[in-house]
C-alpha positions in Angstrom: -20.7 -11.5 13.4 -21.7 -8.9 11.1 -20.4 -7.4 7.6 -20.8 -3.8 5.8 -22.6 -3.9 2.8 -23.0 0.0 2.7 -19.5 2.4 2.8 -18.6 5.6 1.3 -15.1 6.0 0.6 -13.2 9.4 0.1 -14.2 8.4 -3.9 -17.8 9.4 -3.0 -16.1 12.6 -3.6 -19.1 15.1 -2.5 -20.0 13.4 0.6 -17.3 10.3 2.4 -14.1 10.1 3.9 -13.6 7.0 4.8 -9.8 6.2 4.0 -9.5 2.7 2.2 -6.8 1.4 4.0 -8.0 2.5 7.5 -11.4 1.2 7.0 -9.9 -2.6 6.0 -7.8 -2.8 9.0 -10.4 -1.7 10.9 -12.6 -4.6 9.3 -9.8 -6.6 9.9 -9.0 -6.1 13.8 -13.3 -6.6 14.2 -13.1 -9.6 12.6 -15.3 -8.9 10.3 -14.7 -11.9 7.2 -15.7 -9.4 4.4 -16.6 -5.5 3.6 -18.1 -3.9 0.8 -17.5 -0.5 -0.4 -20.4 1.2 -2.2 -19.2 4.7 -3.5 -22.1 7.2 -5.2 -21.9 5.8 -8.9 -18.4 4.7 -9.1 -15.7 2.2 -8.5 -13.3 4.5 -8.3 -11.7 2.7 -5.5 -12.7 -0.2 -6.9 -9.1 -2.0 -7.8 -7.6 -0.6 -4.5 -9.8 -2.0 -2.3 -9.8 -5.1 -3.8 -6.3 -5.2 -3.3 -6.2 -4.0 -0.1 -8.7 -6.3 1.1 -6.8 -9.5 -0.1 -3.7 -8.1 1.5 -5.2 -7.7 4.8 -7.1 -11.2 4.9 -10.7 -9.5 4.6 -13.0 -10.7 1.7 -13.6 -7.4 -0.8 -16.8 -7.4 -2.2 -17.6 -4.3 -5.0 -20.6 -2.3 -5.5 -21.8 0.9 -5.9 -24.7 2.8 -5.0 -26.8 4.1 -8.0 -29.6 6.7 -8.8 -32.2 4.9 -10.7 -34.9 7.3 -12.9 -38.0 8.1 -11.0 -41.4 6.7 -12.5 -43.7 8.5 -14.3 -41.1 12.0 -14.0 -40.5 11.6 -10.4 -37.7 12.4 -8.7 -35.1 9.6 -8.9 -34.3 7.3 -5.9 -31.3 5.3 -4.7 -30.2 1.3 -5.5 -27.4 -0.5 -3.8 -25.9 -3.3 -6.4 -23.4 -5.6 -4.7 -21.0 -7.8 -7.3 -21.3 -11.4 -7.1 -19.0 -12.5 -9.9 -17.3 -12.0 -13.1 -20.6 -11.5 -14.8 -21.9 -9.4 -12.1 -18.8 -7.1 -12.4 -19.1 -6.6 -16.5 -23.0 -5.6 -15.6 -21.8 -3.0 -13.1 -19.1 -1.5 -15.4 -21.7 -1.3 -18.1 -24.2 0.2 -16.0 -22.0 3.0 -14.4 -20.7 4.0 -18.2 -24.5 4.0 -19.4 -25.1 6.0 -16.5 -22.5 8.8 -16.9 -22.3 8.5 -21.3 -26.2 8.3 -21.7 -28.3 9.2 -18.8 -27.4 12.2 -16.8 -30.0 14.7 -16.1 -29.8 17.8 -14.4 -25.9 16.7 -13.7 -27.1 13.1 -12.2 -26.2 10.1 -13.5 -29.4 8.0 -13.7 -29.6 4.5 -14.4 -32.6 3.3 -16.8 -35.2 0.8 -15.3 -34.8 -1.4 -18.9 -31.0 -1.6 -18.1 -31.4 -3.1 -14.7 -33.9 -5.2 -16.5 -31.0 -6.4 -19.1 -27.9 -6.5 -16.8 -28.8 -7.5 -13.5 -27.5 -11.0 -13.8 -24.5 -11.8 -11.6 -25.9 -8.5 -9.0 -27.7 -8.5 -5.9 -30.3 -5.3 -5.1 -30.7 -4.0 -1.5 -33.4 -1.4 -1.9 -31.7 1.5 -0.3 -33.5 2.1 2.5 -35.8 5.6 2.8 -33.4 6.8 -0.4 -34.8 3.6 -2.6 -38.6 3.5 -4.4 -39.5 1.2 -1.9 -38.5 3.3 1.3 -39.8 6.3 -0.6 -43.7 4.9 -1.5 -43.0 3.5 2.1 -42.5 6.8 4.0 -45.2 8.5 1.5 -47.6 6.1 3.2 -48.4 4.3 -0.4 -47.7 0.6 1.0 -49.6 -0.4 -2.3 -47.0 1.3 -4.7 -44.3 0.3 -2.5 -45.4 -3.5 -2.5 -45.7 -3.0 -6.3 -42.4 -1.8 -7.0 -40.7 -3.9 -4.4 -42.3 -7.0 -6.4 -40.7 -5.6 -9.9 -37.5 -5.6 -8.7 -37.8 -9.0 -6.8 -38.7 -10.3 -10.5 -35.9 -8.8 -12.3 -33.4 -9.7 -9.5 -34.9 -13.4 -8.8 -33.5 -14.3 -5.2 -31.1 -11.5 -5.2 -33.3 -8.6 -3.5 -33.3 -7.7 -0.7 -35.5 -4.8 1.7 -32.7 -2.8 3.7 -32.9 -1.6 7.0 -30.8 1.2 8.7 -31.0 2.9 11.7 -28.2 5.6 12.1 -29.7 8.0 14.0 -32.1 10.0 11.9 -36.2 10.8 12.5 -37.6 8.2 10.0 -35.2 5.2 10.4 -37.7 3.6 12.8 -41.0 4.3 11.0 -39.1 2.4 8.1 -37.8 0.0 9.5 -41.1 -1.0 11.2 -43.3 -0.5 7.8 -40.2 -2.3 5.7 -40.3 -5.3 7.9 -44.1 -5.6 7.7 -43.8 -5.3 4.0 -41.3 -8.2 3.5 -43.3 -10.3 6.0 -46.1 -9.6 3.6 -44.4 -10.4 0.2 -41.7 -12.7 1.6 -39.1 -11.1 1.0 -35.6 -10.9 3.1 -34.3 -8.3 4.9 -30.7 -6.9 5.4 -29.3 -4.8 8.0 -26.9 -2.0 6.6 -25.5 1.1 8.1 -25.1 4.4 5.8 -21.0 4.8 6.7 -19.6 8.0 5.5 -16.7 8.5 7.8 -14.4 6.1 10.0 -13.9 7.0 13.7 -16.9 8.0 15.9 -15.3 11.7 16.0 -14.7 11.9 12.4 -17.8 13.7 11.7 -16.9 17.2 11.9 -14.4 16.8 9.4 -16.7 14.9 7.0 -19.3 17.9 7.7 -16.7 20.1 6.5 -15.9 17.8 4.0 -19.7 18.2 2.0 -19.2 21.9 2.8 -16.7 21.9 0.5 -18.2 20.8 -1.9 -21.4 22.0 -1.5 -19.6 25.8 -1.5 -21.4 25.8 2.2 -20.5 27.5 5.6 -20.5 24.8 8.3 -22.1 27.3 10.9 -25.1 28.2 8.3 -28.0 27.2 10.4 -30.3 26.5 7.2 -28.0 24.5 5.5 -29.4 20.8 4.9 -27.6 18.4 7.2 -28.1 15.4 6.1 -25.8 13.3 7.8 -25.5 12.1 11.7 -23.0 11.4 13.9 -23.9 7.5 14.0 -22.7 7.6 10.4 -19.0 5.8 11.7 -17.8 2.3 11.0 -19.5 1.1 13.8 -18.3 -2.8 15.3 -20.2 -6.0 14.6 -21.0 -5.7 18.2 -22.6 -2.5 17.8 -24.3 -3.6 14.8 -25.6 -6.8 16.4 -27.0 -4.7 19.2 -28.5 -2.3 17.1 -30.7 -4.9 15.2 -31.0 -7.1 18.0 -35.1 -7.2 17.6 -34.2 -8.3 13.6 -31.8 -10.9 14.1 -32.2 -12.1 10.5 -31.4 -8.7 9.3 -27.5 -9.4 10.9 -27.4 -12.8 9.7 -28.2 -12.1 5.8 -25.0 -9.4 6.1 -22.9 -12.8 6.2 -25.1 -14.9 3.9 -24.8 -11.9 1.3 -21.5 -12.0 1.8 -20.9 -15.5 1.3 -22.8 -15.4 -2.3 -20.1 -12.4 -3.3 -17.2 -13.8 -4.9 -15.3 -12.1 -7.6 -11.8 -12.8 -8.5 -10.4 -9.9 -10.5 -7.4 -11.3 -12.7 -4.4 -8.6 -12.0 -1.2 -7.9 -13.6 -1.7 -9.6 -17.2 -1.3 -6.7 -19.5 -4.1 -7.6 -22.7 -3.3 -5.7 -26.0 -5.8 -5.1 -28.8 -5.1 -7.3 -32.4 -3.2 -5.8 -34.4 -4.2 -6.5 -38.1 -1.5 -7.4 -39.8 -1.2 -7.8 -43.7 -2.8 -11.1 -45.2 -2.8 -12.5 -41.8 0.3 -12.9 -41.4 1.4 -14.0 -37.7 2.2 -10.9 -35.8 5.8 -12.4 -34.4 6.7 -12.4 -38.0 5.3 -9.4 -39.3 6.9 -7.5 -36.7 10.6 -9.2 -38.0 9.8 -8.1 -41.5 8.9 -4.2 -40.7 11.6 -4.0 -38.3 14.1 -5.1 -40.7 12.5 -3.4 -43.8 12.5 -0.2 -41.5 16.1 -0.2 -40.7 17.2 -0.7 -44.7 15.3 2.5 -44.8 17.3 4.2 -41.6 20.6 2.9 -43.0 20.2 4.4 -46.8 19.3 7.6 -44.9 22.2 7.7 -42.2 25.0 6.3 -44.5 24.3 7.4 -48.5 27.6 6.1 -49.0 27.0 1.9 -49.9 30.6 0.9 -48.6 30.2 3.1 -45.5 26.7 1.6 -44.9 27.9 -2.1 -45.7 30.8 -1.9 -42.9 28.2 -0.1 -40.4 25.2 -2.8 -41.1 26.9 -5.9 -38.9 26.5 -3.7 -35.7 22.9 -2.1 -36.4 21.7 -5.6 -37.1 23.2 -7.3 -34.2 21.4 -4.5 -32.2 17.9 -5.4 -33.8 17.8 -9.0 -33.5 19.1 -8.7 -29.8 16.0 -6.0 -29.3 13.4 -8.4 -31.1 14.4 -11.3 -29.1 13.7 -9.2 -26.1 10.5 -7.9 -27.2 9.3 -11.2 -28.9 10.1 -12.9 -25.3 8.2 -10.3 -23.4 5.4 -10.4 -25.5 5.1 -6.8 -26.9 5.3 -7.1 -30.6 1.7 -5.6 -30.7 2.6 -3.1 -28.9 5.1 -1.5 -31.1 3.2 -2.0 -34.0 0.3 -0.4 -32.8 2.3 2.8 -31.8 4.1 2.8 -35.1 0.6 2.6 -37.0 -0.8 5.8 -35.5 2.7 7.4 -35.4 2.9 6.8 -38.9 -0.9 7.9 -39.9 -0.5 11.1 -37.7 3.0 12.0 -40.1 1.3 11.4 -43.1 -1.9 13.7 -42.4 -0.5 16.5 -41.4 0.1 16.0 -37.5 3.6 16.9 -36.5 4.7 14.4 -34.3 8.1 14.9 -31.8 11.3 12.8 -32.8 11.4 10.5 -29.6 11.1 11.1 -26.1 12.5 9.4 -22.8 13.4 5.9 -22.7 11.8 4.7 -25.8 14.3 6.5 -27.4 17.0 4.0 -26.6 15.2 1.3 -29.3 17.0 0.6 -32.4 13.1 -1.2 -33.1 11.3 1.9 -32.5 14.1 3.4 -34.5 13.2 1.4 -37.0 9.6 0.9 -37.1 9.8 5.3 -37.5 8.3 5.5 -33.7 11.1 7.6 -32.7 13.7 9.6 -35.0 17.0 9.1 -33.0 19.9 6.7 -34.0 20.2 4.8 -30.5 23.7 3.4 -31.9 25.3 7.4 -32.4 24.4 8.5 -28.7 25.2 5.0 -27.6 21.7 4.6 -25.6 20.4 1.4 -23.7 17.7 -0.3 -24.7 17.6 -1.6 -21.6 16.7 0.9 -19.8 13.7 0.8 -21.6 12.9 -2.8 -21.6 14.3 -5.1 -19.4 13.7 -8.7 -19.0 14.2 -8.5 -15.0 11.9 -5.9 -14.8 9.0 -6.7 -16.7 6.3 -4.3 -16.9 4.7 -2.6 -20.0 7.1 -0.5 -22.6 5.8 3.2 -22.4 6.6 5.7 -25.3 6.4 9.3 -24.6 5.0 10.2 -28.1 4.6 14.2 -28.0 1.8 15.2 -30.9 1.4 18.8 -32.6 -1.2 20.1 -29.7 -4.0 21.5 -32.2 -3.9 17.7 -34.1 -3.2 15.3 -31.4 -7.5 14.7 -30.8 -7.2 14.2 -34.9 -4.7 11.2 -34.2 -6.9 9.9 -31.1 -10.0 9.9 -33.3 -7.6 8.0 -35.9 -7.3 5.1 -33.4 -10.8 5.3 -31.9 -12.2 4.5 -35.8 -9.7 2.0 -36.2 -10.0 -0.3 -32.7 -13.5 1.2 -32.2 -15.3 3.9 -30.1 -16.1 1.6 -27.3 -12.5 0.1 -27.0 -10.4 3.8 -26.6 -10.9 6.1 -23.6 -8.6 8.7 -21.7 -8.0 7.9 -18.1 -9.2 9.6 -15.0 -6.9 11.1 -12.0 -7.5 11.9 -9.0 -7.1 15.3 -7.6 -6.5 15.7 -3.8 -6.1 18.0 -0.6 -2.8 19.3 -0.5 -1.8 20.7 2.5 -1.9 24.2 1.8 -5.2 23.7 -0.2 -6.7 21.9 2.6 -6.0 24.8 4.9 -7.6 27.3 3.0 -10.7 25.1 2.3 -11.0 24.7 6.0 -11.0 27.8 6.3 -13.3 28.7 4.0 -15.9 26.7 5.4 -15.3 27.8 8.9 -16.4 31.0 7.5 -12.8 32.9 8.4 -11.4 35.5 6.0 -8.9 34.3 3.2 -6.1 36.9 4.6 -6.2 35.1 7.7 -6.1 31.4 5.8 -3.7 32.4 3.1 -1.5 33.5 5.2 -1.6 30.2 7.5 -1.1 28.3 3.8 1.8 30.3 3.1 3.7 29.1 6.0 3.4 25.9 4.6 7.3 25.4 2.8 6.4 25.0 -0.8 9.9 23.4 -2.4 9.4 22.4 -5.9 9.2 18.7 -5.6 8.8 17.8 -2.6 5.2 17.4 -0.8 4.6 18.0 2.9 1.9 17.2 5.5 0.1 19.1 8.3 0.2 15.8 10.6 2.2 16.2 14.1 5.4 15.0 13.9 5.9 11.5 15.8 7.8 11.5 18.9 10.1 9.4 18.5 10.2 9.3 14.6 10.9 6.0 13.5 13.4 5.2 11.5 13.1 5.3 7.9 10.5 8.5 8.2 10.7 10.3 5.4 7.4 12.7 5.7 8.2 16.5 5.5 6.4 17.5 8.7 5.5 21.5 8.2 4.9 22.2 11.8 8.5 20.1 12.6 10.1 22.4 9.1 8.2 25.5 10.0 8.7 27.1 13.2 6.8 30.4 13.3 3.6 27.7 12.0 4.3 25.5 15.0 4.4 28.4 17.1 0.9 29.6 16.0 -0.8 26.5 16.1 0.5 26.1 19.9 -0.3 30.0 20.9 -3.6 30.2 18.6 -6.8 28.1 19.3 -8.2 29.4 15.4 -5.1 28.1 14.1 -5.1 25.0 15.7 -8.2 24.3 15.0 -8.1 24.9 11.1 -4.7 22.7 11.2 -6.2 20.2 12.9 -9.3 19.4 10.7 -7.4 19.9 7.8 -4.9 17.0 9.3 -8.1 14.6 8.8 -8.8 16.2 5.1 -5.1 16.4 3.7 -4.3 14.0 1.1 -8.2 13.0 0.2 -9.4 12.9 -3.2 -11.4 16.1 -4.0 -12.2 16.4 -7.7 -12.2 14.0 -11.2 -10.3 15.0 -13.8 -8.1 13.7 -17.2 -4.5 12.4 -17.0 -2.9 14.9 -19.6 -1.6 12.4 -22.6 -3.1 8.5 -21.5 -5.2 7.0 -24.1 -6.4 3.2 -23.2 -6.8 0.8 -26.3 -8.6 -2.0 -25.0 -9.0 -5.7 -26.9 -12.5 -5.1 -27.0 -15.4 -3.0 -24.8 -13.9 -0.9 -22.2 -16.7 -2.0 -19.7 -14.8 -5.6 -19.9 -12.7 -4.2 -17.6 -13.6 -1.0 -16.0 -16.3 1.2 -16.1 -16.3 4.7 -17.5 -16.9 8.2 -16.1 -17.8 11.3 -18.3 -17.9 14.9 -16.7 -21.8 16.1 -17.4 -21.5 18.5 -20.3 -18.1 17.0 -21.5 -18.1 14.5 -24.8 -14.9 12.7 -23.6 -15.5 9.3 -21.6 -12.5 8.5 -19.1 -11.9 5.4 -17.4 -13.0 5.0 -13.4 -9.5 3.6 -12.5 -6.6 6.0 -12.4 -3.3 4.8 -14.8 -2.2 2.4 -11.7 -5.1 0.7 -11.7 -6.1 0.4 -15.2 -2.3 -1.4 -15.7 -3.1 -4.0 -12.9 -6.4 -4.9 -14.7 -4.8 -5.9 -17.8 -5.6 -2.2 -19.9 -2.3 -0.7 -21.6 -1.6 3.1 -21.8 -0.4 5.1 -24.8 0.8 8.1 -24.1 -0.3 10.9 -26.5 1.3 13.9 -25.3 0.0 17.6 -26.9 2.9 20.0 -27.1 2.7 23.4 -28.4 6.0 23.5 -30.2 5.3 20.9 -32.1 2.7 23.1 -33.3 4.8 26.7 -33.4 7.4 24.7 -35.2 5.2 23.2 -38.4 3.7 27.4 -38.5 7.6 28.0 -38.9 8.3 25.1 -41.6 5.4 26.4 -43.7 6.3 30.0 -43.6 9.8 28.9 -44.7 8.4 26.4 -47.4 6.3 29.6 -48.7 8.3 32.8 -48.0 12.2 31.8 -48.9 12.8 30.6 -52.5 14.8 27.0 -52.5 13.5 26.0 -49.4 9.8 24.2 -50.8 11.5 21.3 -49.6 12.4 22.6 -46.0 12.8 19.6 -43.4 13.9 19.9 -39.8 15.6 16.5 -40.5 18.1 18.5 -42.6 19.6 20.4 -40.4 23.0 20.0 -38.8 23.6 19.6 -35.2 26.5 21.5 -35.1 24.8 24.8 -36.4 27.2 27.4 -34.5 24.7 30.1 -34.9 22.0 28.1 -33.1 24.5 27.3 -30.1 25.0 31.5 -29.9 21.2 31.5 -29.2 21.3 28.9 -26.7 24.5 30.7 -24.8 22.3 34.1 -24.7 19.6 32.7 -23.1 17.3 33.3 -26.2 15.1 30.2 -25.9 11.5 31.4 -25.4 8.9 28.8 -26.2 12.3 25.9 -26.8 10.9 23.0 -25.4 12.1 22.5 -21.9 14.6 25.5 -22.3 12.4 28.2 -22.2 12.1 28.9 -17.7 14.1 31.9 -16.7 16.2 29.6 -14.7 16.8 27.1 -17.6 18.1 30.5 -19.0 20.4 31.5 -16.7 22.1 28.5 -16.7 22.4 28.6 -20.4 24.4 31.7 -19.9 27.0 30.1 -17.5 27.4 27.0 -19.5 27.5 28.2 -22.8 26.7 25.0 -24.7 28.9 24.3 -27.8 27.2 21.2 -28.5 24.1 19.0 -28.5 25.7 16.4 -25.8 25.9 20.1 -23.7 22.3 20.9 -24.1 21.5 16.9 -22.9 23.9 17.1 -19.9 22.1 20.5 -18.8 18.4 19.4 -19.4 19.3 16.1 -17.7 20.7 18.4 -15.1 18.5 21.0 -14.3 16.0 19.0 -12.0 16.0 18.6 -8.2 18.5 16.7 -6.9 21.0 17.3 -9.8 20.7 20.7 -10.0 23.3 20.9 -7.4 26.0 20.0 -9.2 25.0 22.4 -12.1 28.2 24.8 -11.2 30.4 22.1 -11.0 29.5 21.2 -14.6 29.9 24.1 -15.8 33.3 24.9 -14.5 34.5 21.6 -15.4 33.4 22.3 -19.2 34.9 25.7 -18.9 38.6 24.3 -17.5 38.2 26.1 -13.9 37.8 23.0 -12.6 40.0 19.5 -12.2 37.5 16.6 -13.9 38.5 13.9 -11.5 37.7 10.2 -12.4 37.3 7.5 -9.6 39.1 4.8 -11.6 40.8 5.1 -15.2 38.2 2.5 -16.4 35.1 4.6 -16.4 36.9 7.6 -18.3 35.5 6.8 -21.5 32.5 6.3 -20.0 32.2 9.4 -18.3 
């Protein structure tokens, strides 16, 4: 039996095409008890792989291939690190974070030797074969230097260091295996067989090479192109690997030994909020109740200036507040509301305009009381349960809009309050969509842009829909919701059938479609951790950037317990702030002008909407929306609410009926008289 301990997935963006779900299935089919992924300088796919492996009965081993700084100014080498336990996970996260934020040299994130000395606990190190510091010395014929660096690493990773043997069809493989086995015998060090897996199936080599060329801006047919990979670097079966190293049985046996030593357990699905500092150390639940009730008093004073009316309305507001407080406390989220309320209040008092509230969070009276939102949910009959529901336990999520030019100031405030090591933004993974995959593949195959662009334009592009280049299965399975471009566009199907060049591009693009193409930053998500972020996940920083992001995407950071806060930058708020300043400075008697004082039944404003004059008005500025406004002629805020909700894929088909019913051209029918007050 054999366990793969070296494997690059699609998250090794420059050179991997192995998809996590497919390779885990392959390991399970082959009866391999465990599997490691060791992407280049990252754990981007770590949580996805962990969940997939546990779900398929394959023990997941997390690891990474890291660049190690060269000695005495020499070139960097590579080392493979595998996680044994929780401490090893924390140390690998810290090493990767330091490499990306402190160790980048010529766009390569390098680990320093002294960092390895400090942070090696819980990690197993494999020497990196020919690319490692030991292998490089052996290939130079420097046996003394190889022995010295091997002993140095063995001294750091006590009983956790292995010399790595590979037979992947490269010219220098056998020379390295011979030299490494002899060195291991002389130094009494263990050896282990690995296979540098870059793609899943034996026929995946061409697609993998296309992926490499896309990343490097190369052409597949370029004879001068450096070819760093071979056709042998597919996911080999246990039997194939045992046959490959039949002469070194201990190298195969040690793969199982290492797998037994790696026993990481990740705690998933348990959110961890940072501690919110309360006045005089008051218990957070008590302070949360106090702040909410005090905030509601202020809101009621503003909503109902008449004392008698205020007292008449107070009971229904307090009843709703108590219901929400009970739910929030029961679910354990008072800290979330206080944290959000705190940085919003800081923004409002430090010249950073904040939106009045958007999304389901506007349905919370507690949020209104804490001045997180500025909408009275009772006035508009908004449901708190849409935002937070005990029967569907999930983190609350406020969509918070900040003035675009001041948003970073608010993030800096949060960093100062909770610590720079506890705050970061979130990674996103851009993927190769169908059209882009066709263009990329065509370029590396040296086909003309016009030809490739013409093919890509045959792929349907309806907004809100995604399309796949895969051949439609025959027969289609029940419940198959994929949109098959070849099925929906007869001209594309005909060209694939009749033109060899088109068929070649499409079939290559099929293999790359949906793969991770680049690493970006989430538009608004900010993480605030209860301590160092690297206690939860490693960090990544684009070379040249000053902003670190998590190495996990928004779904995976939430899975490991980090809480996402949305800091969305909105240009509309910036424009409104400039307008407010102009009004206050240029118009007598308007020195205290505030948007909150504008009446919501202002007829001239609705005339502007009815004329479609809504350039730069948030969510009403598109040409299609302007045309709809001219037809609908809104006359009250509720009309704008309905039109905004309708203008999206699906409900959009109901807009003509809504407009006709508003203007009495179509009869309004209710399914039952009881629902008339609701609808």
